[in-house]
Structure formats: C-alpha cells, structure tokens
LUMKE-498798 format. One record per residue: x, y, z of N, C-alpha, C in turn; residue in one letter. Coordinates in steps of 0.05 Angstrom, whole numbers, plus 5000, padded with zeros to 4 digits. Example, Ala and Ser with C-alpha at 12.3 -4.5 7.8 and 13.67 -1.06 7.14 Angstrom:
! LUMKE-498798
526448865156524649105156526449345156A;525749555142527349795143525850015157S;
! end
This chain:
! LUMKE-498798
592717708552591917838528594217848507M;596817848517599017868499600517608498Y;602017578476603617338473606317418461K;608417268468611117328458611217238429K;612517408412613017328385615817408377Q;616417468352619117498343620617718358R;623217678361624917858374624117918403N;622617738415621717768442619717988447G;618618108425616718328428613918218435K;612518358452609818288458607918418437E;606218248425604418358405601618278412V;599718428401596918388407595818168389V;594617958399593317768381591017898367P;590317778344588217898327585517848341V;584518048354581918018368580118258363T;581118498370579418728371581018968362D;580019108341581319348331581719558352L;579919558372580119758393582719728410R;583519478413586019428428588419548413V;588519508387590619618371590519928373F;588120038371587820328371588820448397A;588220328419589120428445592120428447E;593320208439596320198440597620398422K;596520418397597620608378597220898388I;594820958398594321218408596121298431G;596421118450598221178473601121228463D;602021058445604721078436605221348422Y;603421418403603821658388603421918404L;601721908424601522138441604222198455E;605521988463608122018476610322108457K;609922048431611822128410611222398398E;609222538408608322778395610622978391Q;612123028411614223238409616323158388D;617022908386618922818366617722848338H;615222778335613822808309613823098300L;613123278318613023558312615723668305V;617823588319620523678313621423578286Q;620723328280621323218253620123398232F;617623468234616323628214617623898212L;618224028235619524288234622224278220R;623724068225626324038212626023988182D;623923848175623323788147622624038132F;620924208144620124458132622524638128I;624524618145626824798144628624738119A;628024518105629524438082627924518057I;628624728042627124788018627224557998P;624924507985624824277967622924337944S;623424547930621824617907622024397886E;620024367870619824157850622324137834T;623423887832625823817818628423897833Y;628023997857630324067875629923937902N;629223687903628423557928630723397940E;633123407930635323237938635723237969R;636123467980636723488009634423388025E;632023458017629623358032629323058029A;630022948006629822658002631822518019A;634222618021636222488038635422498068N;634322728076633322758103631122558109F;629222538091626922358095627922068096F;629721998079630821718079632221668106A;633821858115635221818140633221788164D;631021938163629021918184627721638184K;627221528161625921268160627921058171M;630421088164632420898175632620918205R;632721168215633021208243630621118259A;628321098246625921008260625120728254N;627120568246626720278246625520148221G;625320288199624220168175626019938166F;624919728156626419488148628119538123D;627319718106628819768081628220058073E;630220198063629920468053631520488028V;630220588006631620617981630820867966K;632420947947631821157929631621037901Q;629621117885629421007858630821187838D;630721117813632421257793631621547789R;629021617794628221887789628522057814I;628821937837629222087862627122057883G;625021897877623121827898624621667920N;623721697945624821547967622621367978V;623221117983621220947995622420768017F;620820718037621520548059619520318062G;620420098072618719858076618619778105R;616219698113615819578139614319318135I;615319108147613918848146614418708119G;613518458118613818298094611418108091S;609018198100606618038098605518028071G;603517858067602317808041600918058029K;599318198046597818428036599718668034T;599818788010601719008005600119268004V;601019458020599719718022601819928017I;601020138001602920347995601720618005L;603320768020602621038028604321228011Y;603121427999604521617983603821907991D;605922067993605622357996608022477982A;608022737976610122857960612023037977H;614523017970616623177984616823457972M;616123487946616523747934614423947942D;615124197941613324417947613424627925T;611424797925611525037907613525237919V;614225437904616025637914614725797937E;616425907953615426077975614626357965A;615626437942614926697931616326927946G;615127157947616227387960616227337991E;618527338003618727278031617427498048L;617327738037616027958051613027928055S;611827748039609027688041608327508064A;610327378075609927198098610227358124W;608727278145609127408171611127258188R;612327048176614326888190616126768168F;618426678176620226548157619026278148D;618526238122617225998113619025748116P;621525788123623325558125624425528154F;622925608173623725578201621925378216K;619725288204618025108219616925228244G;615825468242614825618265612725458280K;612925448306610925318323609625528341L;606925548338605425748353602625658358E;601825658383599025588391598125328379N;599825128381599024858372598924818342G;600224998327600224978298603125008288I;603824848268606424868255606025008229V;607625218225607525388201610025348183Y;609625388157611925388139611325258113G;612925318093612425208066612524908067R;610324778059610224488059608924368084G;608124538103606924428128604524268122A;602724378106600224238099600424098072V;602224178056602424068029605424028021D;606723808031605323568039607023428060D;608823588074610723458091609523358117K;607223478125605823378149605023088146G;604023018123603222738118605622558119C;607822638107610222468107611322428135L;611322638151612222608179610422418194A;607822438190605922258203606221978193A;606821938168607321668157609621538172F;611821678176614221568188613621478217V;612221648232611621578260609421368262Y;607721348242605821118241607420858237A;609320868219611020628215612620558239G;613720768252615220718277613520578298K;611020678301609220558321608720268314A;608220198289607619928281610119748287L;612519848282614919698288615319658318K;615219878332615819858361613719698376E;611319698367609119548380608919258370L;610619188350610518918340608018848324G;606819048311604319008297604718998267L;607118938257607718958229608018678216D;606518488224606918218215605218128192Q;602818238189600918128170600718288144D;602618468139602518628115605318728109F;605518828084607918978076607019268071T;608219448084607519738081609819888068L;609320008045611320188033610420478038Y;612320638047611920918050613621068029V;612321218012613621347990613621657993V;615921777992616222057989616722127960G;614722227946614922257917615922537910A;617122557887618022817876616022917855I;616223167848615023287824611923267823A;610623227846607723207846606523477839E;607723687847606623957842606624027812E;608223887796608423947768606923737751D;607523487756606323267740605423047758V;603223087773602322907793602022627783E;603122437798602922157791605122047773G;606422227758608422137739610922017752S;611822137774614122027788613421767802A;611021747812610121497824609821277803L;608921357780608821167757611521047751E;613521227752616321137746617320947768D;616621007793617320827815616220547811L;613720527803612520267800613620127775M;614720277756616020147733618820047740E;620320217755623120157761623519977785S;621419947801621619777825619319577824E;619519377807617319187802616419027826P;618119017847617318867871615019017886Q;614619267880612519417893609919387877I;608319207887605719157874603519177895K;602619417900600719457922597919347916P;596719237936593819167935592119407941D;593119587958591619817966593520057968Y;592420297964594020537966592520747983V;594120887999593121128012594821368003L;593421577994594721827986594522018010I;596822118019596822318040596822598029G;594622728032594323018024592323138044E;592423398047590523518066587623468058S;586123368078583323308073581523388096S;582623548115581123628139580223378154E;581823168153581322918167578822778156M;578222818132576122678118577322448101R;575822238097576722028079575722098051I;577622108032576822178005577021917988T;575121907969575021667952575021737922R;576121967916576422037888576822337884G;577422407859577422687851577422707821H;576822947811576922997782579722957771K;579822917745582422907731583123187721G;585523197708586523457698588023407672R;587623587653589123577628589923857620A;592123887606592924137594593024097564L;591224247550591024227521592324467508L;593424427485594724637470593524657442Q;592524887435591424937409593425117394I;594325037370596025197354594525317330N;594325577330592825717309594825837289V;594925737264596925837245596126107233P;598026257225597626497210600026547192G;600526787185602826857168603927127179K;606327117188607527357200608127567178A;607627817185608228037167608728287183A;610128477172610528737186607828867189H;607428997212604829117218604129337198A;606129457186605629667166604629557139S;604929287136604029157112602528897119A;600628937137599228707148597728547127A;597028677105595528547084597128317071H;599728327076601428117065601527867082L;600327887106600327657125597527577133G;597427407154594927317165595227317196E;593727487209594127517238592827277253N;594627117264593626867278592126937303S;592727167316591327247340588427317334L;588027457313585227527305583727277298I;585027087285583726827279582926677305K;584626707325584226557350582026667367A;581426927365579527047383576726917383I;575526857360572926717361573126447375P;575326307371575626047384575726077415V;577226277424577426337452574626407464I;573126557449570426637458568626397460Q;568726217440567125977441567925787464L;570525767469571525597491570525717517L;570625977520569826107545566826067551D;565326047529562426017532561525727534A;563425537532562725257531561725157558W;559225067558558024967583557224677582K;557124557558556124287554558324087559D;558824037585561023857592559823627609L;561123387608560023157623559923207653P;558023067666557623097695557322827708E;558422797732558222557748556822627774D;555022447784553622517809555522557833P;557822427833559622457856561822667851F;563122637828565422817823564523097813L;562123107802561123367792561623397762G;561423637753561623707724564423777717K;565223697693567823777682567924077678G;570324187676570724467671572724507649T;572524737636574324817614574925117617L;577525177619578325457622580725517605E;580525737590582925837575584725977596V;587225887598588925987619591326157608T;591826127582594126287571593826297541K;594626527530594726567501597426687495V;598926557477601726647471601926677441A;603026907432603426967404606426927397C;606926797375609626757366610226977345K;611727177354612427397336615127507344T;616827587324619527687331619527957343P;617428117340617428387351614528477354S;614228707368611528807373610428967349L;612028997328610929117304610728907281N;610328657289609828437271607328297278T;605528257258603128097265603927807268I;602827677288603727407295603127197274P;605127027270604826807251603626557263G;603526547290602326317304601426417331E;599126317339598026377366597426107380T;598326087405597925837420596025897443V;593925727445591925757466592225517484I;592425567510592625357530589925327545Y;589125087550586525027563587024847587I;586124927610586024757634583324617633D;583424357631580924197629580824007653R;578824037670578323857692576223657684R;576923397687575323187676573723047699T;571422957692569822807711570022507704T;568522337718568822047716568521957687A;570421787679570121647653571221797629G;572022047632573022197608575922107602E;576422057576579021987566580322217552T;582922197547584222407532583122427503K;582322197492581122207465578522367466E;577022337487574522497490575122797490D;577222877504577823157506578723267479L;580323117464581223207438578923217418L;577323007419575122997400573023207403N;572623307428570623517432571623787422E;574223827423575324087415576124097385V;576923867374578023857347576123977326R;573523907326571724027305571624337306P;571924447330571924737332574324867320L;576724747325579124877317579924817288V;578924587278579624517250578424707230E;576224847238574925037220576825257212K;578725317229580625537223583425427217I;583625167212586125047206588025007229G;586925017253588524977278588624687286A;590524627304590824357314590624357345T;589924127356589824107385591223857394V;592623877417594023647428594223667458K;594923447471595523447499598423527502I;599023707520601723807524603423577536V;605823557526607823367536610223517547E;611323417569613623547581615823347587V;618323447588620623297597622223467616E;622623387640624223537659626123347674N;628623427676630523267692630023287722P;629923057735629623067764632323137777S;632423147803634923217817637023007813Y;636322757805638222547800639422567772T;638222737755638922757727637222587709G;635622417720633822247704631622417692Y;631222387666629122537652626622377648V;624422477658621922337657620122477636K;619122327617617222427598614422407610H;612922617609610222617621608222757602A;606022637600603822747585601922887604E;601123127599599423277618596523197616E;596122937619593422827623593422647647F;591822727667591822587692588922507698F;588222257695585422167695584122207723P;581522237722579922237746579821957758S;579021937783578721667795576621687817W;575421457822573421437843573021147850V;572721077876571920807883569420827900I;567720617900565220627914565520657944P;563520777956563620817985563620558000E;562320347988562220088001564619907995D;566620017981569119867976570419798002H;571719558003572919468028575019658039E;576419798021578519978030577320228044L;575220338031573820558044572720478071V;571620238072570420148097572520088118Q;574919998110577119968129577920238140A;578020438123578620708132576520808152G;574020758146571820838163571920698190A;572620438190572920298216575220408232R;577420468219579720578233579020838246S;577721018230577021278240575121258264F;573021098261571021088283572220958308K;573920758304575220628327577020818342T;578420988327580321178340578821418353L;576821528339575821788347572821778356F;571721528356569021488367566921648353D;567221678327565221808311565521718282K;563421748266563621668238565121878222D;566821788203568221978187566422108166P;567322338157566122458133567522328109I;566122218090567322098067566522268043I;568522358028568022538006570022517984G;570722747973572522767950574422997954K;576622997938578323227937577423407914W;577923667916577323847894579923917878N;582123787885584623827870585623547862F;587723557846588923307835591223207852S;591622947853593722817869595022587854T;596922457868598122217856596221987852D;593822017863591721817858591021787829G;591721987812591221967784592821727772T;595121667784596621437775595721177788Q;595421177815594920927828592120817821T;590120977822587420887816586620957787C;587221207779586421297753587621147730G;590221087731591520937710591820637717R;592820577741593520307748591120147759A;589020287767586620147776586920027804G;588820117820589220017847587320157866I;585820017882584020147901585520357918P;584520597919585920817932583920987948T;584921077971583421277987585421497994I;584421718004586121938013585322018041G;587322128056586822228083589222398091F;588622618104590922778113590023008132G;591923108148591423328166591423588152P;590023788164590224058153588024118133G;587824378128585824488110587124568084N;586124458062587324518035587224808028G;585724968041585625258035588325388041A;590025258058592625368064594825268046F;594225088028596124988008597125217991C;599725237986600925437968600625727979H;599625758003599126028013601426118032S;601326368039603326478058602526418087T;600326268090599526178117599625878119D;601325758102601625458101601925358130D;600125168138600125088166598724818170Q;599324688192597924448200597724438230V;595324368241595024348270596324098281P;597724128303599023898315597123678323I;594723748333592823548340592023368317S;591623498293590923338269593323178259E;595723288262598123148254598422888269L;598022898295598222658312596022468306V;593522568303591322398298591522258270D;592722408251593122288225595122058227A;597222088243599121868247597721628259A;595921668278594421448289592821308268K;591521458251589921338229591621178210F;593921298203595821158184596820898197Y;597220888223598220648236596020438238A;593620518243591420318247590320208221L;590420358200589220278175590219998165L;592819948165593719678155592519448172P;592119498198590919298215588019258209L;586619478202583819458195583519308168A;585419348150585319218124585718918127I;587718848143588418558145586818408166T;585518538184583918408204580918488201N;579718378180577018458172575018338191K;
! end
C-alpha cells in the first residue's frame, strides 16, 4: 500500500481519502496533549488588537518547531507559515488578536491561564480564535510528518487586527507578499463544526448633521444640531425596507451612537454625528448604502460617508482601512464546499451541516473583495466569543485539526 518517496518517508499513494483520514486521525489523537498544551500556552499570552507582538512571535516559533518549510512575518505583523510547494495553493486564515478581557472579577477563572477542566480549555481567545490557529499548526505538522504535503502549497496565516477591521490585515498581506496567490481559502472561526459558505457584510456609516453653536441662554442665536438630528434618527430606527437574500437573509440598519460636538454642557451643539451599523446582504455595495441614506440626510443639510480609520500595528506600520466589509457567499455545489463535505464525512461518518456565519470574518477580503473561493470551519460555539466563558472543547479542537489536515488532500485528489 505504501511506497518510499522523498527523504525516505513512506507516503500513501493517491487512492482513497479514507486511508488519508485514518492516518491523520491516528496521528492527531496521539498529539492531542501537545495540541492542548500549545493552545493553553497561547491563551496565556495577552494579544489584544494591535498588541499582538508576543503572540505573533510565539506562533511563528511554534510553526518552525513543528516543521513548517517557511515562516515569515509581513510588514503589518501578520505571521504566515508554508508547507509544501505543489501547484494548488491553499490558504488557512485565523486571527491572533482578541478583544479585551474586561473586568477580571467577572471571570470565574484567570482568562490568561488556559484553564483545563472537564475536557474544555477556557480563557480569552480559546474560541475566538486561538483554538483554530493551534489546530492549523498541528494539521500542518501531521501533513509534514506523514509525508502528505506533496500536491499542494498550504499557507497558514495568523492575522492581526481582525477584531477591529476584519480582512484589512489579510488584504495587506496579499499586497506585500505577492507570491501568496491562493486558489482556495479556509477561514478558521468558531462554527460548531459546521461548514460555512458565506456571511453578511458590515459597514459603519457616519452622518454629520450641521448646526450653529450658541450659549444655551441665547439659543435663538444658534441652531441645535441635535434637535435637527432627532427626526433622522427616528426615521433610521423605523427603516425596514432593506434588501434580502434567500441564503444570507435581510440586511439590517441600527443607530449605534450619537455624539454632539460642543465645548460645554451649557452650549447647544454645533454639530451632531450619528453612527450606523449596517449589515449587508448579498450584492450590496458601499455606493448602495450611501445612496439609500443620502436623500434622507440631505434634506437637513447633513452628509453621510463610510468611516475610515488608520491605526498603527505593533510593527509601527499604519494601515488605512475603510469600514466597509462586503458580504460573500459561494454555492453549496462549489468544488471547495464539496471537498469540505467529503473531508467531514470521511472523518466523522456523517454528512456535515452546511450553513453561514452570523458574524463577519476575514472572508470579507478573500471572497468578498478578492473573489477567491472561501469556506469556513472551526471548533467551538460562537456564543462564547468575547464572553467571560470563552472556551473550546478538546474533542472539537482535535477533530478540527483532522479536518484541516484532510481538506487539502480532498481538494487535490478529486
């Protein structure tokens, strides 16, 4: 059944995906304790957005120690490793940054200890998103150790800043590292072990309502921008006529913040800024979002725009990002979705649930902007993301690693 190939390693000839699955499964079951310890150590390193340096160095060192052919850091601070040099290029992406832990007294355990209890790993980033990254590394290690890395090139990316501007750091990686041209992408995020094939997009809109500042005792000399803004806020809150897609669902629009520009509390505001969180469904562009709101706000002399941000990463590199992150979806019969389904069924002897995410991911860049076929898959329940019960089950962590290891073989051995 086996034949000798490079470096004297025995590899499986291309015959049956079940043979690959058995070898990968056996290998990763034996590596479970090391995988779990890796995740616990990773959780112990705080890595809030734009402060990922120590976690990035740790992740890079782990890829080197586990046999990756190449490990690099890009200009913005993403870390990526490569396995293999085959024709088909596959990219796995998950993010190293986490949200803040918040008040430590709200946790029943230290969020930076990687607590292990009853088959579950707890701590900030366990489910969002360090569990996926740990599983990526051990999937890559399995492929290397078993000599199954010949027919593809696999890039594993630990991205920064996803919690703030999802997809933007990955966009920069693909600009600054032109050799990375993936044919397929997998996004690692919690999915309860379901295969996802899309999600809604996200945009942050800013409406500036002008007025004229004046002392509150002489308000007739000014124009209260807040009072002007109230009817607009009410109309936005009542807005229900938004586009709908059979798979992704209906778009949403929510006013999330109102800020008045005034030097004191006894001055009527000269400008009021309204912020809108807009979740987009399939096909909506940023021009669509602006054009639907503009007629409403122009009646009171206000303007609307997409918010733009610039934040320095831990390397000092400043990335300009526009807060428009497009929706994306690929058909269920797409070859990548089907490769994922074959991998899942071969490993776990049941059909996968194929669905969508209800939150936004780096897929906004890979599929939403770049048009690269993308699916998602990850261990854990998204309900624990950003919570004080942040957690991932060990059984799902190991099974996710098996899936990540088998998927490239399902893609290249159709």
